[in-house]
N, C-alpha and C positions, 0 to 999 in steps of 0.2 A: 820414335815411330808412332806418333799419335794419329796420323792421317788415316781416315777410313773413307773409302769412296762411297760407302753406303749412304752417306749424307748427301752426296752429289749425283748419284747414279740417275741417268735419264735426263739430266739437265740439258740446256741448249748446247753446251760444249760437247757433251756426249753425242747428241743427235748429229751435229755437223761432223765430228770426228768419225763416228761409225758409218755415216752415210758415205763419206769419202773412202773409208777403209773398204767398204763393200764394193765400191766401184773399182778399186785397185785389185781386189781379189777376182772380180768378174773378168777383168782384163787378162789376168794370168791364166784364167780358164779357157781362153780362146785357143790356146795350143794344147795338144793332147799330153805333152810331156809333163811329168809330175813337178810340183813346186812345194816349197816349205814356207810357212809363215812363222816368224819368231816374235813373240810378244814379250818384251823385256820387263814390263811392270804389269803383270796380268791381273792382279787383284783376286777376288774370290769367284769370279765367273758369273754368278747369278745373284741378283739383288731383289729383295722383297720391298716393293714400293709401299706396302702397308706396315713396314717395320717402324720402330720408334725413331731410328735414325733418319729414315726418309721422311717421316712425318714431321720431324723437328724443323727441317729446312723447307720442305715442300718444293724443292727445286725442280723435281721431275714434272710438276704441273705446268711449269713454264717452258718445258722442253718437249719430251715425248707426249705429255698430256695435251699440249697445244697442237702438236703436229697431227695427232690422231683425230682431232676435231676440225682441222683446217681443210678448206677447199683449195686444192692446188692445181696449177697448170698441169694438164694431162701428160705433157712431155716430161715434166719434172717427176710426176708420179711414176712413170715408167722407169726412170733412172733410180728412183728411191726404192723401187719394189724389192730388190734383194735384201736391203736393210730392213724394210718394214716386215718382210716375211720372216726374218730372223726374230724380230720382236714378237710377232703374232705366234710363232712356234712356241714361245714361252707362255703364251696366254691363250690356250686352245678354246677356252670357254667364251672368249671375246672380251672379258673384263681385263683392264690393264692393271695387273697386280705384280708382275715380275718384269725385270728389265735385264737383258743379257749384256754382260760386259764384253769387252773386245774379244776375248778368247771364244766365247759362245757365238758371237756374231760370225767370226771367221769359221768356226767349226760347222755352223749351219750351212755354209756355202761351199765347203770343200767337197771334191769328188773322191772316189775311192782310192785313187793313187796319190793324193796329196796328204801332207803332214803338217801338224801344228806343234810347235814347242812353246809352252807357256811357262814363264819364269816369274817367280814371286819370292821375295826375301822374307817377308813376315811369316814366322812359323805357323801361327794360327790360320792365317789367310791361305798359306800354301797347303795346309791340311784340308781346308774346305775346298780348295780348287781341285785337289786330287780326288776328293769324293765326287765332285761334279763329273769328272772324266774317268771314273773307275771303270775298268774293263774296255776302255776305248783305245784300241791299238793304234789309231791314227794320231793320237795326241799324247805327248809326253810332258808331264809337269815336273819342273825342277825347282827345288828350294835353293835359291841363289840370288846374289846381288845382280840385278839386271845390267848394271854397268859392266860387270865382269863378263857377262854373256857375249858382249860385243867382240870379245877376243876369243873366248872359249868355244862359242857355237858357230863361228863363221870361218870359212864359207860352209854352208850345208852341202851334203852330198848331192842334193838334187840340182844344185847350180842355178836354179831359178827360184825367185821368191821375193819375200817382203819382210822387212823388219819394222815393227811398230815400237817406237820409244816414247813412252807416255809416263814420265815420272810424276810424283805427287806434288812437287814444288813446295815442299814443307821445310826445306833446308836452304840455307844460303848457298849460292854458287851453282844452282841447277842449270842456269843458262850456259855457264861455262862447261859444265859436265856434258850438256847436250852437244856442244860444239866439239869437244874433245872426244866424246863417244862416237860421234859421226866420223871424225877423222880416223879413229882406230878401225871402226867397222868398214869404212870405205876402202881403206888400204888393204884389208883382208878380202873384201868382196866388192870390188868396184862396180860389178854389173848388177848388184841387187837393188831393189826398190827400198827406200827408207822413208818412213813417215814419222816426223818429230812433232809431238804436240807441245804447245806452250800456252800459258795464260796471258791475257792482256789485262794487266793491272797497272804496272809501272811502265809508262810509255817510254821513258828514257832507257830502261833496261831492255825493252823489246827492240828499240832502234839499235842499241849496241849489239844485241844478239844477231840481228839481221846483217849488220855490218861485218861482224865476226864470221858469219857464214860465207859471205861474199869473199872474204879474205882467205878462206880455206883452199880456194882454187878448184873445188869440186865443180865439174862442168855443167851439171843440169840440176838447178834448184828452183822449185816453184813454191812460192809462199802464198798461203791462203789465209786471209784474215776475215774474221766474222765478229762484228761488234753489235751488241743488242742495246747499248745505251751510250751516250757521250761520256767522256772521261769524268770520273767522279772526283770530288774534292778529297775524299778519303779512299785509300786503296780498297778496291772491290773488283770482282770479276766482271769487267765491262764487256769482255769478249774473249775469244780464244783464237789460236792460230794453228796451222798445220803446215809444216815445210815438207814437201815431197821431193825426194832425190830420185832421179831417173823416172819421172812420171810417165805413165802410159801416154801415147801420142793422142789418145782420145780424151784425156782427163780435162784439159782446159775447156774444151767445147762443152763437155758434160757439166762442168762447174758453172758455166755461164747460163745454163738452164736451171740447175739445181739451186744455186745460192740465192738468186732473187726470190724464188718461191719459199725457201727456208727462212729468209730474212723477213719476208712479209708475214710469215706465221709466227716467228719467234722474237722479233725485235720488240722491246718494251718501251723505248723512249727514243725520240729523235732530237738532234741528228745522230744517226748511227749508220753504219755502212758495212758492206762486204767488199773485199778486195782480192784481186789476183795479181801477183807481181812475180816476174822472173828475176830472181836474184843473180842467176847465172844461166846462160844459154836461153834457148827459146825454140 
C-alpha cells in the first residue's frame, strides 16, 4: 500500500475526473429528493500543493495549474463552474495551494438533504479523512476496503445516487476488479449511477477492459477517454478514462462542450485526443 495520491493530486486526470463528477452531482440535484454519493477509494480528502510530495512530481502544474490560467470557451466555463467553485473554496485567498479530492468536491456540491459515504482502506489516510469531516453529519467516513463496499453499502436508503470507483491501480488485476466490482454493485443497485476511473498506460489492457465491460450486459455504459500525449514507448500516464454507467441524459452533450476546452488547456503533445464512446446503449 505504497500509493499516495498526494504525488498526483490536481493533475490532468484529476481535473477531468472531478469535472465530470461535478456534472453528475449537479444532475442529481435537479430533483428535490435526497441522494447519496459513495466514494469507494476516497483518499485523504484535501491535498497540499506546496507539500514535498506534490513538489516532487509537480503534476498539478500541468493539471489544475494550467486550467486556472487558461482562457476557455464561455460555454465550457459555465459547465466547469461547480467544479471550479469547489477548488476555489479550498483557496479563499486566491492562491492555488490546496486541492480537494473527490470527497471534498462532492461535499461542496451537496444540498442539506444529501449524504456522502467516503471509504478509505489505509488506516493513516482514513484517520486524516475523518479529521477533514469531523462534526459533519452529512458525511460518513468508513475505514474499509472499497471493493467490499460495493456489497455492504448498496443499495443506499436514498435509492438515488452515485458510486465513484477510483482505485489506485498499484496492484495487478485492478481492471478485472473494476469489472467484477461493477457487476456486484449493479446487481444490488441497477438504478444507480456509477463512475469508474482508469489510467491509460497499457493500451492493450485498456482495450481488454472495454471489451469486458461490453460483455457484462449492463445496458448503459458511456466511456470517456482523455489523452494528453501519444502512446509512450515506456509505460506512463498518457491519459485517463472514466466509464459512466446510467449517465445523465445531459452528460454527453455537456462533455462535447467541456472536453475540447479541457484538452486544449491540458494536452502536452500531439497527436492526442479525447473520445466519447457508448460501450452499451445510447
